[in-house]
N, C-alpha and C positions, 0 to 999 in steps of 0.2 A: 890246885889253885892255878889260875891262868897267869903265868909269869909275865907274859907280854903285856897283858892288861895292867898288872900290878906295876910294871916298869913305866908304862905310859902315864898312869895316874900319878905315880910318884914324881916323875919328871915334870909333869904339868904343875903339881903342887909345889915342887921345888922352885920352878920359875916364878910362880906367884909369891912364894916366901921371899925369894931373893929380890924381886922387884920391890916388895914392901920394905925389906931391910935397907936396901940402897936408898930408896926414897926417904926412909926415916933417918938415915945418916945425915941427910942434907936438909930435911924439913923437920924441925923439932916437934911440931904438933903431932906428926905421925908417930914419932918415937915415943912421945909422952902419953898419947891418948889412944893409939890404934894398935900398937905392937901386939899386946896380949890377945885382945878379942879378934883382931884381924888375922893373926896367925892361926888361931883356932878355927876361924871361919874358913880360911884357905885349906886347912887340914880336913875339915868336914867336907868341903867341896871336892877335894881330891878323892876322898873315900866314896862319895856319891858317884864320881866319874868312874872309879874302879868298878863299882857294881853295875853301872850302865854298860861298861865295856865287856864285863864277864859275869853275866847273871849266874848266880849259884845259890845254894842253900844258905840258911842263916849263918852257919858256922863260918863258911868261907867269906861271906859278905862282911861279917864283923871282924874277922881276923885280917882279911885283906884291907879293910878300912883302917884298922889300927896300924897296920904296917905302913900303908901309904901316908896316912896322916902323921904318924910319928917320925918317919924317915925324912919327909920333906921339911918338917919343923926342925928336926935335929940339924939338918944342913943349914937352914936359915939362921937358927939361933947361934950355931958355931961361927958363922960369918959375922953376925951382929956382935958377938963377944970379941972376935978378932978385931973388929973395927972400934972396939971400946964403947959400944953403945949400951950394952947390958953386962951385968956382972956374970962371971962364969957359972955361978950357982943356978942361973936361969936355964942353963942347958938341961939340967936334970928335971926340974919341975915343969919347965915349959914344954919339953918333949913329952913328958907323961901327960900333961893336960891336953896336948895336941893329939896324942894317941887316943885318949878318951873321946875327944871330938871326932876322931876318925872312926871310932866304934859307933858313935851316934850317926855319923854320915853313912856308914855301912848299913845301919838299920834303916835310915831314911831312904837310901838308895834301894834297898830291898823292898821297902813298902811301896815306893812310887814307880818301880820299874814296870814296863809294859808286860802284861801276862801273855804267854803264848799257850794256846790250847790246841 
């Protein structure tokens, strides 16, 4: 697995997650209506980005997507919990849901990537 690509995708996803968490801390509608779906979309996009940076077979696309999506969500959710915006239990199920979104993003990225022949 391309570690540099994984790191870049995870950092990009983390920046997105932190931006949403910080915005949600100050704007209640973001916290109340966007956190869950927004976090999963960011994780999905981080996974797509990973596959675009490091085209590989299905296994690495899905695994890298899960890692990028799950790690960036974990960091964002931990910050959100530290700010008191979500209960600590969200760390577990939110990270799992975002890792699943990362798998979906890995699959999507694998399907839409440019083919080299």
